[in-house]
N, C-alpha and C positions, 0 to 999 in steps of 0.2 A: 221815019227811024226818032228819036226822041236825042237830043243832045245828053250823057249822061258820061259823069267825071266819078274819077275814084278820089275820095280820101283816107289814105293808108291809115290806120291808128291803131294802139297797142303792139302787140309780135304780129298779124295774120288778120287784123281786122279791113273789111272796108265797109268805109261810110260813102253810099250815094248821093250824088246831087244830081237831080232831074229835071230838065226843062223842055219845051219845045224850042226848036232851031231861034226860033225868031222871038222868045222869050228871055229877059234878063233874071227872071224871080225862076230860083228852084225849088224843087221839094228835096228835104232832108232826112233818106233813109236809112233811121235805128241809127244815130247819133251816139254810140257809147262815148266819146269823146269831146267837148267841145270847142277843145284847144285848136285843135287840126280843122276842124270847118271854118272856125273865125278867121285863121291865116288865112285860107281859100277863098274864101270870100269876100275878104280885104285886098288881096292880089287879084284877082281877077274882076271885079268890081260887082260880083251877083252880089243879090241878094236872096233872101228866101223867103216864101211863100208859106208853106207850112212842112211841120213836121209827122213824118209816117215811120211807126214801129211799126214790128214781125213780132215779137215777143218781149218778157216783161224782164228775159236775165239783164241783168248790169254792164256788159261791155256791147248791150244794144242799145239802153237808154241813161248810162250815165251823164250822157252830154245833155238832156232835156233839157233840165229845171235853167241850168244859165243860159241856153239858147234863146230859150223861151225870155224871160228877166229882159235879153240885151236885144230879140227884135221882136215879139208880141206878138208871135204867129200862132196858128191854129194847130194842136196835137190829134193826130187822128193814132190810134191802135185798139189794139184787141179789145173787143167790149168783155170777154171772160178772164182778164188778167190784170194786174194791179199795177198800170202803165202810168210814171210821174206824169201829172200838168197836162193830163188827158182832158180836151175840150169836145171833142168827136168817137165813141164808141162804133167799131165797127164790127160787121158782122156778114157770114158771107150773102152775096151779093147787090150788100153793099156798092157805094161809087165815089171816089175822092176826084175834086176836077180844080185842078191849081197848075199854076205854071205852064197855061198851054196843054196839058195833061190830064186827060180823063183814064182814071186806073179801076178797075174792078177787082173787090176783094174776095178770096175765096179761105176760106178756113182751110187750113192744114195740119191738123194734129197730130201727135206725135213724140215729136222734141219738146216740145209742153202743151198741155191741153188745150191753151185757146191761142196756140199760133194762127197766123195769117201770114197769106202772101197780097201782092197787088200786081195784078196784069193790065197790059195793054194787049193793043193788036201784036203786038210787035216784042215786048219786054215780061218780063215777070222776076217782081224780087221775093227771094225766097226766102231769105234770114238764113236760118241753121232749120229746112226742113229737107231742099233740094240743094247739095254742094255738087260743083263739080265733079263730073267723075264719082261720090260717094254720096252720104247726107248723115244729117244729124243723130246725135246718140238719145237714144231714147229714155229721156231724165223722166217724163211723166206719163206719158203718152205707151202702148203698147204695139206691139208689131202689126197686128192687124188694121189698127189707125194709121201707122205712119205708111202702113203697103199703100192704103185708100189713097190718102194725103199724094203720095207721092206716082198713085194710077192720074188722080185729078191734073196733077202737073204735066205728065207725060201725054195727058190726052188733049193739051192745046198745040192750036195749027205748028206746024214746021218751020214758018216763021219766027218761032219764040227765040228770044234771045233769052237766056238764064243767068242774072245778078246775082249770085249769096253771098256772104256775109264774110266768107273767110277764105285766103288765099291758102288751100289744103288740095289743090287738084294733084300734085305729083306724088303726096304718101294718098290721097285716094286712087289713084293709078296705078300704084305697087302691089296695090290690093286684089285691084281688078285685073291685074296681069296673071296672081295667084291665081283667083278664080277662076279667068278663061286666058289658058297662058298661048294657046295657038288663035286665039282674035288678032286676026293685023289690023283692025282701028288702032285697038287698044297701045300697041308699037307702035304706030305713026304717030300717034296724040303724044305720046310720051317722048318720041323726039321731038316735037313741035314745042313740047311745053317746057322741054330741058332748055332749047334755045331761047325761049320767052324769058325763062327767068335768068339765063346767065346775061341778055341783055339788059335785066332789071326793069322787067316788063310785068305787069299782073297779066295772070293766064285767065282770067272773070273778067268779061261772060266769054259764057259758051254758047252755040246753036242746040234747040233742043233735041234736032233731030244728032247731032253727034253724042250729047248724053246718053237718047236708046239705043243707042252704038258702041258706047263703052262702058256707061255704068253700072254695072250689077245689080244696083238695087231698082232700079229699071227693068232689069231683065230677067227675071224668077220665073217668066212663061219659056225662057230657052234652054234647050235642053241641057247642054255645056252645062249653064248655071246649075242647072237642077243635078246635074251627076255632081259637082264641085262640091255640091252644099250635104248631098247626103254621105261622100267619102269621108266628109269630114266630122258629119255628126255622127256615122257608123251606123247609120239607117235605114230605110226609105220616108222619103217624107209626101204628105201626101197630100198638100193644098201649097199655094204660094205665097201666103202668109207661114210659114210652118219654114219654107226655104228661105224666106226675105229672113226670121227670126235667126237662123243660124248663121246669117252672111254679116248682119249687124253683131251674132254674139260672137263671131269669130275674128270680126274688124276689131271688136274691143279687146279682147286678148290679146292682137298683135301690138295693138296701143299701150297697150299695162303696161 
């Protein structure tokens, strides 16, 4: 298992610093802001080996230019999106090897059209595609794209831990409980995550197995989720993509 440290940024972002335990150089994942990263590196004595970017939104890219000027490290980012200072465009199946880690690139469009994730045998950096207990909004893609991206992530090994880019877990779990009020795994997770937040701890990462049990956007095949989506839509739903689309629109309505 790699060593991964969270650097909080803005209101609810996480920038991840990842490395092999034996390394003192790290990967910087989705640096929306340079200042907290620089402070963390100077305080811990770590140095950067590379910057990895999942998609083009400013809260994931805003710190790239100052970090690259300061540390002269390579920047990896999705080939299909405008990433500042990108040295290495990446796409499905590419690998990034640095800081003692080897990460495989997965294309996971939906939140944005070129969104990628970076996965090893034990962790995945999902950006804004898969959140703990939720998923990203569809700013550029369509429901079928996003569902396929989530299914790709859900098919990873049980040993995988999900590192997403935002602290949205409790809000997402409140929606999950609306969809599946009788799911005991959701109730138990809400209690655990509430306790973590009261202690000032992040709720990210989470094991992929827990996501499969509690995240409604990974559970479109579950009869109770289908029934809830159909009740909300007021009509039968004939595919998992339709179920996903109703769930995503329902969550958007509650967030508005």
